[in-house]
BAZA-555059 format. One line per 2 residues: their letters; for each residue z, x, y of C-alpha. Coordinates in steps of 0.001 Angstrom, whole numbers. Each point is the difference from the previous one (the first is absolute). Layout:
BEGIN
a	Z X Y | ...
***
This chain:
BEGIN
mg	2918 -8809 1818 | 2687 2195 1568
ks	738 1635 -3321 | -3526 1320 -459
rn	-57 1265 3586 | 3253 1902 -566
na	-1333 1583 -3176 | -3236 841 1789
lv	1938 1709 2783 | 2094 1989 -2483
ed	-3078 1016 -2011 | -1816 940 3211
li	2949 2109 1153 | 231 1789 -3348
ls	-3735 641 -219 | -176 1229 3593
ct	2900 2410 -537 | -1513 1440 -3185
gg	-2014 3163 376 | 489 3598 958
ev	3370 1192 -1271 | 1186 -3566 -624
gs	-685 -1504 -3415 | -36 -3712 -676
et	3420 7 -1667 | 1520 1782 3005
aq	-1627 -2472 2385 | 1251 -2895 -2103
ra	3592 1332 50 | -216 441 3786
ir	-1314 -3499 689 | 2519 -1444 -2433
al	2779 1729 1958 | -1325 -1526 3227
cr	-36 -3444 -1664 | 3549 551 -1235
yy	1250 1000 3458 | -2040 -2279 2284
gg	-851 -2794 -2465 | -416 -3402 1609
qm	-312 1356 3550 | -2611 732 2601
iy	43 3651 1019 | -1717 1823 2812
vp	-2166 2898 -1145 | -479 2544 2801
ak	-3483 1299 717 | 302 3795 -40
ke	3373 684 1505 | 1543 2654 -2233
tg	3458 112 1570 | 703 -3677 657
is	2868 -1930 -1543 | -2299 -2223 -2094
ae	-2010 2925 -1351 | 3137 1997 -818
kl	1541 -2961 -1814 | -3171 -585 -2053
rg	-242 3691 -823 | 3672 130 -1006
iv	-276 -2950 -2381 | -3092 1435 -1660
ad	1371 3574 -78 | 3098 -1129 -1910
vv	-2267 -1100 -2844 | -2956 2409 -22
gd	1032 3046 2026 | -748 1227 3501
sa	-3558 1317 -318 | -1300 -3111 -1772
av	1909 -2223 2447 | -1702 1590 3006
ei	-3416 -575 -1568 | 771 -3574 -1115
vg	1497 -1101 3320 | -2914 1631 1835
ki	-2459 -2040 -2052 | 1997 -3207 552
mk	99 659 3755 | -3735 696 21
ly	-787 -3261 -1818 | 2615 -2364 1486
gn	1017 1837 3169 | 1064 -2021 3019
mq	364 -3154 -2088 | 2709 -2258 -1378
vy	-263 -178 -3789 | 1850 -2307 -2387
ip	1538 1957 -2860 | 496 -2208 -3086
le	3115 60 -2154 | -115 2627 -2731
rk	788 -2518 -2725 | -3010 -2100 1028
af	-2526 2742 683 | 876 2036 -3121
rk	962 -2860 -2332 | -1950 1182 -3056
ii	1239 3570 333 | 3597 -1161 385
al	-433 -2267 -3041 | -1171 2964 -2077
ei	2886 2136 1305 | 2578 -2662 -895
ye	-1483 -402 -3470 | -54 3753 -618
rs	3451 720 1419 | 1740 -2861 -1784
gk	-1579 900 -3350 | -28 3795 -93
ng	2968 802 2224 | 2116 -2991 -988
is	818 -944 3599 | 1373 -3534 205
mn	-1971 -2741 1710 | 2882 -552 2448
dl	-122 3643 1102 | -3785 -112 377
ar	184 -3217 2024 | 2601 1571 2286
ey	-2051 3186 391 | -3199 -1868 935
gi	1830 -2543 2167 | -1153 -3009 -2023
sf	1679 -2736 -2001 | 750 312 -3706
tl	-2508 -2775 -711 | -2786 1756 1905
ay	852 3283 -1743 | -326 -1746 -3354
hl	-3329 -1587 1006 | -1240 3407 1143
wq	1154 1465 -3322 | -2131 -2634 -1770
eg	-2979 813 2226 | 475 3697 -728
qh	146 -664 -3725 | -3186 -2073 166
ek	-1731 2661 2106 | 1036 2781 -2383
lk	-1152 -1906 -3084 | -3226 -1337 1521
ps	-957 2117 3021 | -2083 -1620 2677
ip	-2039 1750 2648 | 2138 2654 1744
yl	1860 -1282 3035 | -1367 2636 2339
pf	-3557 1286 -215 | 762 3590 -886
le	-1889 1795 -2699 | 2991 1895 -1376
la	2004 -3226 -317 | -2896 -1652 -1815
es	-358 2972 -2336 | 3721 148 -816
nn	98 -3765 -535 | -2954 104 -2406
gd	1265 3106 -1791 | 3281 -1625 -1147
***
């Protein structure tokens, strides 16, 4: 039950951050960066305090991935939705499992990166990396419904 709640939170965060200048892929990269940094922890999301330590830290993490202007908009939307609350941020490898599986499959096949290097990069065991590679292969050969409900992801998945 916790797994579906974590995915629902991640999907909700991505969907709420999408709009305006921020596309769905940008929002996904930003939320993925937050999961990578804070994964497995409860964090405090400030309400509307622009200069606080928590807001600056959130903005810095997001800005490293998507740039300053998008980071301001994304963090503003997160603060508007979850402001003044403690929120559990799931681990990246759990919340983005299917995407990571596809990445491992693609990178090991096309780029020739070894499974050991990929496991080290993603912070997982060799066995889990291999299982994710198998999931990625299965997903690439027989695509299921897109992981996140974005139209452009669905179109690119069906167009391949």
